[in-house]
N, C-alpha and C positions, 0 to 999 in steps of 0.2 A: 159538452156545452152547458152553460149555466141557464137558469130560468129567465134571467134578464134579457138574454138574446132572443128568446121566444116571445117575450112580452113586447120587445121592440119590433120584431117582425109582424106580430099581430096588429099593433097600432099602425104601422106603415101600410099594411094591406087594407085596413079599414079606411084610411085616408084615401088611398088610391081608388078603391072600389066604390067610394061614397056609400058605405055600408048603411043598411036601414037602422041598425042600432046606433051608429054615430049620428045619423040624421035626427033620430029621436032625442038623443042627448042634446044636440044643438038647439032643437025646438024648446026643450025644457030650460036650457041656459038663457035663451032669448027672453023667455017669460019671467025669469028670475031677475034679481037686482043687478045693477051694473057692476058692483063690487060685492062679492059674496065669499064668506069664509066656508071652506069645504073640509070635510073630515079627513080625507086622504087624497093623495094625488091620483089623477086619472091615468097618467102614464108614469108608473113607478120607476121604470128603467131610466127614463130621461131625468126624472127628479133626483134619483140617486147619483147620476152623473154630474148634476149641477150642485150637489152639496146637501141634499135633503137627507135627514136621518130621523127615524121615528122616535124622537125623544122629547121630553117636556120642554116647552118653550119654542118649538118649531111649529109654525102654522102655514097652511096653504090657503091662498086666496085666489079665486077665479075673477078675472077682470074682463069686462066687455068694452071694446073700443070701436068707435064708428070707422068704417073703411073709407078710403078715397081721399081726395084733396079737400082742403078747406075753402070756403067761399069768402072772398074778400068783401068787406063792407063797401057798399056803393056810396060815393060822396053825396052828402045831403044837398048841397048846392054849390054853385061855382063851377069852374072849369073842370074837365076830366084830368086827373093827374097823369103825367107822362108815363109813369110806371104802373098804371092801373091795368090789371088783368083780372078776369073774373075769378079764377081759381089759383091757389098757390099750394105748394107742398111744404110740409114741415121739414126742417133739417133732421129732426129726431124721428126715429122709427116708431111704429105703433107699439112695439114691444116696450120701448123706453117710456112712452107715454103711459102704458099700463102699469109699469113698475112705479112710476112717480105717483100715480093715482092711488095705488095700494099703500104706498108709504105715507101719503097724506091722510088716508083714512085710519091706518094703524100707526099713529105717531109714536107709540112706545116701542115700535119694532124697527129693525134694520133689514133692508132687502138683501138677500143673499144672491138670488138669481131668478130667472123666469124662463118659461118655455111656452111655445105655441101649442094649442090643443085643438083648434078648429076654426072654421069661419063659415058664414053664409053670405047672402048677397049684400047685407047691410053692415054686419059686424065681424070683427075678429075677436077671438077668445084666447086669453093667456092665463096660465097659472103661475103665480108668483110665490116664491119661497121666502118667508119672513122669519126672523129670529128675534125673540123678546129680549130687550136689553137688560131688564131687571131680573131675569131668571137665573138663580144660582147654578142650575144644571149646565147652563151655557157659559156663564162667566168663568166657571172652573175648567171648562174644556178648552185646551189650547187652540184648537182649530177655530171654534166659534168666538172665543175671546178676541182673537186677532181681527176678525171681521167686525165684531161689535165695537172695537176701539176706533174704527173708521166711521165717525159720525156723519150722517146724511150722505152716505156714499152714492146713493142713487142720483141725487141732485148734482153731484160732482162728476158723474160719468164714470164711476169706478166699477159698475157691474159689467157683465160681458157685452150686453147690447149697448151700454153707454160707451164702452171702449171702442165699439165698432163705429158708432157715429162720430166719435172723436178722431177716427182714422188711425188708431194705434194698435190694431189687432195684428197687422202685418209688420214684418221686420225686413230690413235689407234695402236693396236698391229701390229708389223712387219714393221712399218714405221719410227722407231726411228732414223735410219741412213739417212733419206731423208732430214732432216732439218739441217742447212740452205740450204744445197745442197747435192746431192748424192756424189759428189767428196769430200766434206768436211767430210761427214760421213765415207768414205773409209779411209781418212787420220786419223781420230780419231781411227778407228779400228786398223790401222797399228801402232799407237802410244802405244797401250795397251801391 
């Protein structure tokens, strides 16, 4: 068995047991900024699965996202709108929101992927893997150059979590209206 299997098991056991070391990390993350560049991934096995390599031009960013539904603005005056509800959920996941915030902060980088690292009562924490577009070590690498050629891929739902909220992770029966997008599938259905 490789070392990554043991790293993965250790991380899973920490999450399940709500280990004191993990709680200490979360307290430190909560006090830090909402978007922070970190030296190395906290879960190396998961980062390697998602495309991380310890080479020049690859950076890891920890992003903090508030948990729960969003509160809809109350109308200032006039009648109550018929569709008014106090809270509403985003169609995007917290992970996609975290990826987009990291891409906005590091505008010279392209998001490769991201993964969950922990949560507390108020926030969820994700680590995002970013690749620098201008770095020659990455532009000469065939794997990273193909990713860097997809400009603004996080905003177009091309990362793993983006593909998930677009509904195109699954294949086969029941997914025929998801491609090229859910909205286009609904238009096709209305045309029939």
